[in-house]
VEXDREN-2710 file (C-alpha; in Angstrom, 1 decimal):
% VEXDREN-2710
k/r/px/py/pz
1/MET/0.0/0.0/0.0
2/LYS/1.4/3.4/-1.0
3/GLU/0.8/6.6/0.9
4/LEU/0.2/9.7/-1.1
5/SER/-0.2/13.4/-0.2
6/TRP/-0.1/16.9/-1.6
7/LYS/3.7/16.7/-1.5
8/ASP/3.9/14.0/-4.2
9/PRO/4.6/15.4/-7.7
10/ASP/2.1/13.2/-9.3
11/ILE/-0.7/14.6/-7.2
12/ARG/0.3/18.2/-8.1
13/HIS/0.5/17.2/-11.8
14/GLU/-3.1/16.0/-11.8
15/LEU/-4.2/19.4/-10.3
16/ALA/-2.2/21.3/-12.9
17/ARG/-3.8/19.2/-15.7
18/LEU/-7.2/19.9/-14.4
19/LYS/-6.6/23.6/-14.2
20/ALA/-5.3/23.6/-17.8
21/LEU/-8.3/21.6/-19.1
22/LYS/-11.0/23.5/-17.2
23/PRO/-13.4/20.6/-17.7
24/PHE/-17.2/20.9/-18.0
25/CYS/-18.5/18.6/-15.3
26/TYR/-22.2/17.4/-15.2
27/GLY/-23.7/16.3/-12.0
28/LEU/-26.8/14.9/-10.4
29/THR/-26.7/15.5/-6.8
30/ASN/-29.0/16.2/-3.9
31/TYR/-30.2/19.7/-3.3
32/VAL/-28.4/19.8/0.0
33/ALA/-25.0/19.3/-1.6
34/ALA/-25.4/21.1/-4.9
35/ASN/-24.2/24.5/-3.9
36/LEU/-21.0/23.3/-2.3
37/SER/-20.4/20.8/-5.1
38/ALA/-20.6/23.6/-7.7
39/ASN/-18.4/25.8/-5.6
40/VAL/-15.7/23.1/-5.1
41/LEU/-15.5/22.6/-8.9
42/LEU/-15.4/26.4/-9.5
43/ALA/-12.5/26.6/-6.9
44/VAL/-10.3/24.4/-8.9
45/GLY/-11.2/25.8/-12.3
46/ALA/-13.8/23.3/-13.6
47/GLY/-17.2/24.3/-14.9
48/PRO/-20.3/22.7/-13.2
49/ALA/-23.9/22.1/-14.4
50/ILE/-26.2/20.3/-11.9
51/GLY/-29.7/18.9/-12.3
52/THR/-32.1/17.1/-14.6
53/ALA/-33.7/20.0/-16.6
54/MET/-35.3/18.8/-19.8
55/ASP/-32.9/16.7/-21.8
56/TRP/-29.7/17.5/-19.7
57/PRO/-29.2/13.9/-18.5
58/ALA/-28.9/12.5/-22.1
59/VAL/-27.2/15.5/-23.7
60/PHE/-24.8/16.5/-21.0
61/GLY/-24.3/12.9/-20.0
62/ARG/-22.8/12.3/-23.4
63/HIS/-21.0/15.6/-23.9
64/ALA/-19.5/16.6/-20.6
65/HIS/-15.8/16.0/-19.8
66/ALA/-16.9/14.0/-16.8
67/VAL/-20.1/13.2/-14.9
68/TRP/-20.8/12.5/-11.3
69/ILE/-24.0/10.9/-9.8
70/ASN/-24.8/11.3/-6.2
71/ALA/-27.6/8.7/-5.5
72/ALA/-29.4/11.1/-3.2
73/SER/-30.3/13.1/-6.2
74/LEU/-33.3/10.7/-6.2
75/MET/-34.7/13.2/-3.6
76/SER/-35.7/15.4/-6.5
77/CYS/-35.5/13.3/-9.7
78/GLY/-36.7/9.9/-10.8
79/PRO/-34.8/6.7/-11.3
80/GLU/-35.0/7.1/-15.0
81/ASP/-33.1/10.3/-14.9
82/ILE/-30.0/9.0/-13.1
83/ARG/-30.0/5.8/-15.2
84/LEU/-30.2/7.9/-18.4
85/ALA/-27.3/10.1/-17.3
86/ALA/-25.2/7.0/-16.3
87/ARG/-26.1/5.2/-19.6
88/SER/-25.3/8.3/-21.7
89/ALA/-21.9/8.7/-20.1
90/HIS/-21.1/5.0/-20.4
91/GLU/-22.0/4.7/-24.0
92/ALA/-20.1/7.9/-24.8
93/GLY/-17.0/6.9/-23.0
94/VAL/-17.3/9.9/-20.6
95/PRO/-15.7/9.1/-17.1
96/TRP/-18.4/9.0/-14.4
97/VAL/-18.3/8.8/-10.6
98/LEU/-21.1/7.1/-8.5
99/ASP/-21.6/8.1/-4.9
100/PRO/-24.1/5.5/-3.4
101/VAL/-25.3/7.8/-0.6
102/ALA/-27.2/5.9/2.2
103/VAL/-27.0/2.5/0.5
104/GLY/-27.5/-0.1/3.2
105/ALA/-29.4/2.0/5.5
106/GLY/-32.6/0.0/5.2
107/ALA/-34.3/1.4/2.2
108/PRO/-34.5/-1.6/-0.1
109/ALA/-36.2/0.1/-3.1
110/TYR/-33.7/2.8/-3.1
111/ASP/-30.9/0.4/-2.7
112/ALA/-32.0/-1.5/-5.8
113/VAL/-32.1/1.6/-8.0
114/VAL/-28.6/2.6/-6.9
115/LYS/-27.1/-0.9/-7.3
116/SER/-28.6/-1.1/-10.8
117/LEU/-26.3/1.9/-11.8
118/LEU/-23.3/-0.6/-11.6
119/GLU/-24.6/-2.0/-15.0
120/PHE/-23.2/1.2/-16.6
121/ARG/-19.7/0.5/-15.1
122/PRO/-18.8/3.7/-13.2
123/THR/-15.3/4.9/-13.7
124/ALA/-15.0/5.4/-10.0
125/ILE/-17.1/4.9/-6.9
126/ARG/-16.8/6.8/-3.7
127/GLY/-18.5/6.8/-0.3
128/ASN/-18.2/6.2/3.3
129/ALA/-17.3/2.8/4.7
130/SER/-20.9/1.6/5.6
131/GLU/-22.1/2.6/2.0
132/LEU/-19.3/0.8/0.2
133/ILE/-19.5/-2.3/2.3
134/ALA/-23.2/-2.5/1.6
135/LEU/-22.7/-1.9/-2.1
136/ALA/-20.3/-4.8/-2.1
137/GLY/-23.0/-7.1/-0.5
138/GLY/-21.8/-6.9/3.1
139/GLN/-23.5/-5.5/6.2
140/GLY/-22.5/-1.9/6.3
141/GLY/-24.8/-0.9/9.2
142/GLY/-25.3/2.6/8.0
143/GLN/-27.5/5.0/9.9
144/GLY/-29.0/7.3/7.2
145/VAL/-26.0/8.9/5.5
146/GLU/-23.7/8.3/8.3
147/THR/-21.2/5.5/8.6
148/THR/-20.9/3.1/11.6
149/MET/-17.8/1.4/10.1
150/THR/-14.3/2.6/9.6
151/SER/-12.5/3.2/6.3
152/ASP/-9.9/0.4/7.0
153/GLN/-12.7/-2.1/7.5
154/ALA/-14.0/-1.2/4.0
155/VAL/-10.8/-1.9/2.2
156/PRO/-11.4/-5.7/1.4
157/PHE/-14.9/-4.8/0.2
158/LEU/-13.5/-1.9/-2.0
159/GLU/-10.9/-4.3/-3.5
160/ASN/-13.6/-6.8/-4.4
161/VAL/-15.9/-4.3/-6.0
162/ALA/-13.1/-2.6/-7.9
163/ALA/-11.8/-5.8/-9.3
164/SER/-15.2/-7.3/-10.2
165/ILE/-16.5/-4.5/-12.3
166/GLY/-13.2/-2.8/-13.4
167/THR/-13.5/0.5/-11.4
168/VAL/-11.6/2.6/-9.0
169/ALA/-13.2/2.5/-5.5
170/ALA/-12.5/5.1/-2.8
171/VAL/-13.6/5.2/0.8
172/SER/-13.4/8.3/2.9
173/GLY/-12.4/8.4/6.6
174/PRO/-9.6/9.4/8.9
175/VAL/-7.4/7.7/6.2
176/ASP/-8.9/7.6/2.7
177/TYR/-8.3/4.4/0.6
178/ILE/-8.3/4.2/-3.2
179/THR/-8.0/0.9/-5.0
180/ASP/-8.5/-0.7/-8.4
181/GLY/-8.5/-4.2/-6.7
182/ARG/-4.7/-4.6/-7.3
183/VAL/-3.0/-1.6/-6.1
184/THR/-4.2/0.5/-3.0
185/TYR/-3.3/4.1/-2.1
186/ALA/-3.8/5.7/1.3
187/VAL/-4.3/9.4/1.8
188/GLY/-4.3/10.8/5.3
189/GLY/-4.7/14.2/6.7
190/GLY/-7.7/16.5/6.3
191/ASP/-9.8/17.9/9.2
192/VAL/-12.7/16.2/11.1
193/ARG/-14.7/19.2/10.4
194/LEU/-15.3/18.0/6.9
195/THR/-17.7/15.6/8.5
196/GLN/-19.6/18.5/10.0
197/VAL/-20.2/20.4/6.7
198/THR/-23.2/19.4/4.8
199/GLY/-22.3/18.0/1.4
200/ALA/-18.5/17.9/1.9
201/GLY/-18.4/14.1/1.0
202/CYS/-20.7/14.5/-1.8
203/SER/-18.6/17.3/-3.2
204/LEU/-15.6/15.1/-3.2
205/GLY/-17.3/13.1/-5.8
206/ALA/-17.6/16.2/-8.0
207/LEU/-13.9/16.8/-7.6
208/MET/-13.2/13.2/-8.5
209/ALA/-15.1/13.6/-11.7
210/ALA/-13.2/16.7/-12.6
211/MET/-9.9/15.0/-11.9
212/LEU/-10.9/12.1/-14.1
213/ALA/-11.6/14.3/-17.1
214/GLY/-8.9/13.5/-19.6
215/ALA/-6.9/11.4/-17.1
216/GLN/-4.3/9.0/-18.3
217/ASP/-3.9/7.4/-14.8
218/ARG/-7.4/7.1/-13.3
219/MET/-6.1/5.7/-10.0
220/MET/-3.8/8.7/-9.6
221/ALA/-6.6/11.2/-10.6
222/VAL/-8.9/9.7/-7.9
223/ALA/-6.1/9.8/-5.4
224/ALA/-5.3/13.5/-6.3
225/ALA/-8.9/14.5/-5.6
226/HIS/-8.6/13.1/-2.1
227/ALA/-5.1/14.5/-1.5
228/VAL/-6.1/18.0/-2.7
229/TYR/-9.1/17.9/-0.5
230/ALA/-7.2/16.8/2.5
231/GLU/-4.5/19.5/1.9
232/ALA/-7.2/22.3/1.5
233/ALA/-8.9/21.1/4.7
234/GLU/-5.6/21.2/6.7
235/ARG/-4.8/24.7/5.5
236/ALA/-8.3/25.8/6.7
237/GLN/-7.6/24.5/10.2
238/PRO/-7.1/28.0/11.8
239/ALA/-10.9/28.6/11.2
240/VAL/-12.8/28.8/14.6
241/GLY/-16.0/26.8/13.9
242/THR/-17.7/24.7/11.3
243/GLY/-19.2/27.6/9.4
244/SER/-16.0/29.6/9.0
245/PHE/-14.2/26.3/8.3
246/ALA/-16.4/25.6/5.2
247/VAL/-15.6/29.0/3.8
248/ALA/-11.9/28.7/4.7
249/PHE/-11.8/25.3/3.0
250/LEU/-13.2/26.7/-0.2
251/ASP/-10.7/29.5/0.0
252/GLN/-7.7/27.2/0.5
253/LEU/-9.0/24.9/-2.3
254/SER/-9.0/27.8/-4.7
255/LEU/-5.6/29.0/-3.6
256/LEU/-3.7/25.6/-4.1
257/ASN/-1.0/26.2/-6.5
258/PRO/0.5/22.9/-8.0
259/LEU/3.7/24.9/-8.7
260/GLU/4.3/26.1/-5.3
261/GLU/7.6/25.2/-3.5
END
């Protein structure tokens, strides 16, 4: 297992590549997380569009540089919308990220729809430990959108999911783990207050999508999203409370310079 951080040249290269590309990223996410997700993308130089207006899922799903689908978007759109966006991205070869929010928390009809998206071979999957363990067929024990498991407990399940469907799977926690089923990266750092800002995990899925746009090394692109997130959170630590931390985190994300010494 290899440990990665902002200090690694490969991580900084991925951020520099993103900033140069300025990718258009299309997302379906819940209305709680939409604002932060858009601001996270804008902070790194990407261009977001969020929602299911008219024929967006089909058109933007095919023509965006990358797509992310947060399953909790089912709060405001139907299963056919998220399946259409996933299918459109998959058929067009557009990288897309699945965030299976609250899978395994005891809502079987919801779980069935989310798991059906695996048919469209997400490029990457991210979530907390309970969600990803449940997605892999284990007992995640999630309580709503919160995890009751630790990220290290999820690693074997991540490896199985990644290897079985040919994706990159990533779990968030005190240490984040990213795997393709063969190689596993670990990214530490960050700040616990990320768990106290609504939509912070969901927005990481958006950043993963942006990093995957045009990526040659998809594992490194996903790892870079986590390392960049952790670095911005660490630099925001002087903030006093969770509200000012959320603003400081976005500030630091926008200020990260891949060419800094």
